[in-house]
C-alpha positions as CSV (number, residue, x, y, z in Angstrom):
1,X,187.1,120.6,92.9
2,X,186.7,117.5,95.2
3,X,189.3,114.8,95.8
4,X,187.7,112.2,93.5
5,X,186.5,108.8,94.4
6,X,187.8,105.2,94.3
7,X,185.5,102.3,93.7
8,X,186.7,98.9,94.6
9,X,184.7,95.6,94.5
10,X,184.3,92.3,92.7
11,X,183.3,91.9,89.1
12,X,179.6,91.2,89.3
13,X,177.2,88.9,87.4
14,X,177.9,86.4,84.7
15,X,180.9,88.3,83.3
16,X,183.2,85.3,82.6
17,X,184.3,85.5,78.9
18,X,183.3,89.1,78.5
19,X,185.8,91.8,77.8
20,X,186.4,94.5,80.4
21,X,185.1,97.2,78.1
22,X,181.9,95.3,77.2
23,X,181.3,94.5,80.9
24,X,181.6,98.2,82.0
25,X,179.5,99.5,79.1
26,X,176.8,96.9,79.9
27,X,176.8,97.3,83.7
28,X,177.0,101.2,83.6
29,X,175.0,102.2,80.5
30,X,174.8,105.8,81.6
31,X,178.4,106.1,80.5
32,X,179.1,105.5,76.9
33,X,181.6,102.8,75.8
34,X,184.1,105.2,74.3
35,X,184.3,107.1,77.6
36,X,185.0,103.8,79.4
37,X,187.7,103.0,76.9
38,X,189.4,106.3,77.6
39,X,189.2,105.7,81.3
40,X,190.8,102.2,80.9
41,X,193.6,103.5,78.6
42,X,194.4,106.3,81.1
43,X,195.0,103.8,83.9
44,X,192.0,104.7,85.9
45,X,190.6,101.2,85.8
46,X,192.5,98.3,87.4
47,X,191.9,94.5,87.5
48,X,193.4,92.8,90.6
49,X,195.4,96.0,91.3
50,X,197.0,95.9,87.8
51,X,196.4,98.3,84.9
52,X,193.9,96.7,82.5
53,X,193.3,96.7,78.8
54,X,189.9,97.3,77.1
55,X,189.9,93.9,75.5
56,X,191.0,92.0,78.6
57,X,188.8,88.9,79.0
58,X,187.3,88.5,82.4
59,X,187.3,85.4,84.5
60,X,184.4,86.7,86.6
61,X,186.3,86.7,89.9
62,X,188.5,89.7,89.6
63,X,188.6,92.7,91.8
64,X,187.7,95.8,89.9
65,X,189.1,99.2,90.8
66,X,188.0,102.5,89.2
67,X,189.8,105.6,90.3
68,X,187.6,108.5,89.4
69,X,189.6,111.8,89.4
70,X,188.3,114.9,91.1
71,X,185.7,117.0,89.3
72,X,183.8,120.3,89.8
73,X,180.6,119.4,91.6
74,X,177.4,121.3,91.0
75,X,176.8,124.0,93.6
76,X,174.6,123.2,96.6
77,X,173.9,124.8,100.0
78,X,176.5,123.4,102.3
79,X,174.8,123.5,105.6
80,X,172.3,121.7,107.8
81,X,170.6,122.3,111.2
82,X,170.8,119.9,114.1
83,X,167.3,119.0,115.5
84,X,168.1,116.1,117.8
85,X,171.2,114.4,119.1
86,X,171.8,111.4,121.5
87,X,174.2,108.5,121.6
88,X,172.4,106.6,119.0
89,X,170.7,109.1,116.7
90,X,171.0,112.4,114.9
91,X,168.1,114.3,113.3
92,X,168.9,117.1,111.0
93,X,167.2,119.7,108.8
94,X,168.3,119.4,105.2
95,X,168.0,122.5,103.0
96,X,166.5,122.4,99.4
97,X,169.2,121.8,96.8
98,X,171.4,119.6,99.0
99,X,171.5,115.9,98.0
100,X,171.2,113.5,100.9
101,X,173.7,110.9,99.4
102,X,176.3,110.9,96.6
103,X,175.1,110.5,93.0
104,X,174.4,112.5,89.9
105,X,177.8,114.3,90.0
106,X,177.6,115.1,93.7
107,X,180.0,113.6,96.2
108,X,181.2,116.2,98.8
109,X,178.3,118.5,98.2
110,X,176.0,116.1,100.0
111,X,174.4,115.9,103.4
112,X,176.4,112.7,104.1
113,X,179.7,114.4,103.5
114,X,178.8,117.4,105.6
115,X,177.5,115.2,108.4
116,X,180.7,113.1,108.6
117,X,182.9,116.1,109.0
118,X,181.3,116.6,112.4
119,X,180.0,113.1,113.1
120,X,182.2,110.5,111.3
121,X,180.0,107.7,112.4
122,X,176.7,109.1,111.1
123,X,174.7,107.4,108.4
124,X,171.3,108.6,107.0
125,X,168.6,106.0,107.6
126,X,166.5,107.3,104.7
127,X,166.9,109.9,102.0
128,X,164.7,112.8,100.8
129,X,165.0,114.2,97.4
130,X,167.5,117.0,96.5
131,X,164.7,119.6,95.9
132,X,163.0,118.7,99.2
133,X,163.6,120.3,102.6
134,X,163.3,118.8,106.1
135,X,163.9,116.1,108.5
136,X,166.5,113.4,107.9
137,X,167.2,110.8,110.6
138,X,170.7,109.3,111.0
139,X,172.1,106.4,113.0
140,X,175.4,106.7,115.0
141,X,176.1,103.0,115.5
142,X,175.2,99.7,113.9
143,X,172.8,98.4,116.5
144,X,170.7,101.6,116.2
145,X,170.8,101.3,112.4
146,X,169.8,97.6,112.5
147,X,166.9,98.2,114.9
148,X,165.5,101.1,113.0
149,X,165.8,99.3,109.7
150,X,163.8,96.4,111.0
151,X,161.2,98.8,112.5
152,X,160.9,100.7,109.2
153,X,160.4,97.5,107.3
154,X,157.7,96.4,109.8
155,X,155.9,99.7,109.4
156,X,156.6,100.9,113.0
157,X,158.1,104.2,111.8
158,X,155.6,106.9,110.7
159,X,156.8,109.5,108.3
160,X,154.9,112.5,106.9
161,X,155.6,115.4,104.6
162,X,154.0,118.9,104.1
163,X,153.4,119.9,100.5
164,X,151.7,122.5,98.4
165,X,149.6,120.9,95.6
166,X,147.8,122.2,92.5
167,X,144.0,122.4,93.0
168,X,141.9,121.7,96.1
169,X,141.0,118.1,96.7
170,X,137.3,117.4,97.2
171,X,137.8,115.3,100.2
172,X,139.4,116.4,103.5
173,X,141.3,113.1,103.9
174,X,141.9,110.2,101.6
175,X,144.3,107.4,100.8
176,X,146.3,106.7,97.6
177,X,147.4,103.1,96.9
178,X,148.7,103.4,93.3
179,X,151.6,101.0,92.7
180,X,155.0,102.6,92.0
181,X,157.8,101.2,89.8
182,X,160.3,102.1,87.1
183,X,159.2,103.2,83.6
184,X,161.3,104.3,80.7
185,X,162.2,108.0,80.6
186,X,161.9,109.7,77.2
187,X,165.5,111.0,77.6
188,X,166.9,107.5,78.3
189,X,167.1,105.4,81.4
190,X,164.2,104.9,83.8
191,X,162.2,107.0,86.3
192,X,159.9,105.9,89.1
193,X,156.3,106.6,88.4
194,X,152.8,105.2,88.9
195,X,152.5,101.9,87.1
196,X,150.3,98.8,87.4
197,X,153.5,96.7,87.3
198,X,155.0,98.5,90.3
199,X,155.3,97.6,93.9
200,X,152.3,98.1,96.3
201,X,152.4,101.6,97.8
202,X,150.2,103.4,100.3
203,X,149.9,107.1,101.3
204,X,147.4,108.9,103.6
205,X,146.6,112.5,102.7
206,X,145.0,115.2,104.8
207,X,144.0,118.6,103.5
208,X,145.2,121.3,106.0
209,X,144.2,124.4,104.2
210,X,142.6,125.4,100.9
211,X,144.2,128.3,99.0
212,X,143.5,129.9,95.7
213,X,143.8,127.1,93.2
214,X,146.1,125.3,95.6
215,X,146.0,123.4,98.9
216,X,148.4,122.8,101.8
217,X,148.4,119.1,102.6
218,X,150.1,116.6,105.0
219,X,150.9,113.2,103.4
220,X,151.9,110.2,105.5
221,X,154.2,107.8,103.6
222,X,153.4,104.3,104.7
223,X,155.4,102.2,102.3
224,X,158.3,104.5,101.4
225,X,158.8,104.0,97.6
226,X,161.1,106.4,95.7
227,X,159.5,109.8,95.1
228,X,156.3,108.4,96.7
229,X,154.9,111.8,97.9
230,X,155.2,113.4,94.5
231,X,153.9,110.4,92.6
232,X,150.9,109.7,94.8
233,X,149.8,113.3,95.0
234,X,150.1,113.6,91.3
235,X,148.2,110.3,90.9
236,X,145.4,111.7,93.0
237,X,145.0,114.5,90.5
238,X,146.8,117.1,92.6
239,X,150.5,117.2,91.7
240,X,152.9,119.4,93.6
241,X,152.6,123.0,92.4
242,X,155.4,123.6,90.1
243,X,156.5,120.0,89.8
244,X,158.4,119.9,86.4
245,X,158.2,116.1,86.2
246,X,155.1,114.4,87.6
247,X,151.6,115.3,86.3
248,X,148.1,114.0,86.9
249,X,148.1,110.2,87.0
250,X,151.5,110.1,88.7
251,X,153.5,109.8,85.4
252,X,155.9,112.2,83.7
253,X,154.3,115.2,82.0
254,X,153.9,114.9,78.2
255,X,157.1,116.1,76.6
256,X,159.0,116.7,79.8
257,X,162.8,116.3,79.9
258,X,163.0,116.9,83.6
259,X,164.6,114.4,86.0
260,X,163.5,113.8,89.7
261,X,166.4,116.0,91.0
262,X,165.0,119.2,89.4
263,X,163.0,121.5,91.7
264,X,160.4,124.2,91.4
265,X,158.0,122.8,94.1
266,X,157.6,122.8,97.8
267,X,157.9,119.5,99.6
268,X,159.1,119.2,103.3
269,X,160.0,116.1,105.4
270,X,158.0,117.2,108.4
271,X,157.6,114.5,111.1
272,X,158.8,111.1,112.2
273,X,157.4,108.9,114.9
274,X,159.4,105.9,116.1
275,X,160.6,103.9,119.0
276,X,164.0,104.8,120.3
277,X,166.4,102.0,119.3
278,X,167.9,101.8,122.8
279,X,165.1,102.6,125.2
280,X,162.1,101.6,123.2
281,X,160.4,104.8,124.3
282,X,158.4,106.8,121.8
283,X,160.3,109.5,120.0
284,X,158.5,112.2,118.1
285,X,160.7,114.4,115.7
286,X,159.6,117.4,113.8
287,X,161.3,119.9,111.4
288,X,159.6,123.3,111.3
289,X,158.2,123.8,107.8
290,X,159.1,126.8,105.7
291,X,156.7,129.7,105.8
292,X,154.8,128.8,102.6
293,X,154.0,125.4,104.1
294,X,152.6,126.7,107.4
295,X,149.0,127.2,108.0
296,X,147.9,130.8,107.8
297,X,146.1,130.6,111.1
298,X,149.1,129.1,112.9
299,X,152.5,130.3,111.7
300,X,154.2,127.9,114.2
301,X,153.2,124.6,112.5
């Protein structure tokens, strides 16, 4: 069991005149109102450092504190490999099944928590999905984080994945520019998927090797939307082999109840190309792919 978590921050949005219970149920709809009421009555929710009542009427300027008790987290592989280290950056190899950041019931069973036990200053500059393996780049100071954040926004950082997809594309290389945004999930809430109302997105795909009813591909993520590799490959008609969520068209499979964190497929954060935030020199980082994502004629790449 972990040590729990304490959230502290201002009441947000147009909350003046709203009760505390209604505010929490509206702002955090993934937790039912009765559950929030139990938390408030147990003393886990404070307003301006004082125990609150469910019916307390908000002014809209209070400080809200929620003391979440410890809980048993889902299991995850609690390890990572160090690929690069200098005064500004860390690059690590994340295993499949380990979340990059807290969420979905994970707090200490995350790459962030593991990193900070050894490098308290480390912060991931991007995330890869829990089922994915591979390269995650982290900053070790604010100037490095700020510089790389600007470079990422300006398209100066190149990021590519290896993946095993269903079917063999007809073209050796192609681009996918299907917009990506949130759509309703049949089990409630939202999920990112291909949608005309989404944000502009661009990926470049190269077929590395044709296999029996499958293909090994490299996909460069130009715009970096959530789950972009999975969505764009599915939108091209070649979803990840074994993906329980995204099907042809880049949308959830008919009748699926799966969420993005569920695995069953092979996706690997393979390479990053960037300018070092201190020296400006080119930096090329690579995480060796697992054996099923290596070309048969070259087991080393």
